[in-house]
C-alpha positions as CSV (number, residue, x, y, z in Angstrom):
1,X,67.2,140.2,-40.5
2,X,64.8,140.3,-37.6
3,X,63.0,137.0,-36.8
4,X,59.3,136.8,-36.2
5,X,59.9,136.1,-32.5
6,X,62.2,139.1,-32.2
7,X,59.8,141.3,-33.9
8,X,56.9,140.0,-31.8
9,X,58.9,140.7,-28.6
10,X,59.7,144.2,-29.7
11,X,56.0,144.9,-30.4
12,X,55.1,143.5,-27.0
13,X,57.7,145.7,-25.2
14,X,56.5,148.8,-27.1
15,X,53.0,148.1,-26.1
16,X,54.1,147.7,-22.4
17,X,55.9,151.0,-22.6
18,X,52.9,152.7,-24.2
19,X,50.7,151.4,-21.4
20,X,53.2,152.5,-18.8
21,X,53.4,156.0,-20.3
22,X,49.7,156.4,-20.6
23,X,48.8,155.1,-17.2
24,X,51.9,155.9,-15.2
25,X,52.4,152.3,-14.2
26,X,53.4,149.1,-15.9
27,X,50.8,146.3,-16.1
28,X,51.3,143.6,-13.6
29,X,49.8,140.2,-12.9
30,X,48.4,139.2,-9.6
31,X,50.7,136.9,-7.7
32,X,48.6,134.1,-6.1
33,X,51.5,132.9,-3.9
34,X,51.8,136.4,-2.4
35,X,48.1,136.5,-1.7
36,X,48.4,133.1,0.1
37,X,51.3,134.4,2.1
38,X,49.3,137.4,3.2
39,X,46.4,135.1,4.2
40,X,48.7,132.9,6.3
41,X,50.3,136.0,8.0
42,X,46.9,137.2,9.0
43,X,46.0,133.7,10.4
44,X,49.2,133.7,12.4
45,X,48.5,137.1,13.8
46,X,44.9,136.0,14.8
47,X,46.1,132.7,16.2
48,X,44.0,130.8,13.7
49,X,46.8,129.2,11.7
50,X,47.0,125.4,12.0
51,X,50.1,123.6,11.0
52,X,49.6,120.6,8.7
53,X,51.9,118.3,10.6
54,X,51.5,115.4,8.2
55,X,52.6,117.6,5.2
56,X,55.4,119.1,7.3
57,X,56.8,115.7,8.3
58,X,56.7,114.5,4.7
59,X,58.6,117.6,3.5
60,X,61.3,117.2,6.2
61,X,61.7,113.5,5.5
62,X,62.0,114.3,1.8
63,X,64.9,116.6,2.5
64,X,66.6,114.1,4.8
65,X,66.4,111.2,2.4
């Protein structure tokens, strides 16, 4: 017997495959963390990146304690 959850997952996977086949790519969500990383990389390259020393010190102390 297939549970409702299992059947729902199967339907979802079939829809993803259909989208992949029709568009040639699988649907993907935008990763905000990656966007933030790219922004920081650009700021470092340009020399505009400022380190938040207070937050950095708190993180280091949190690891030491």
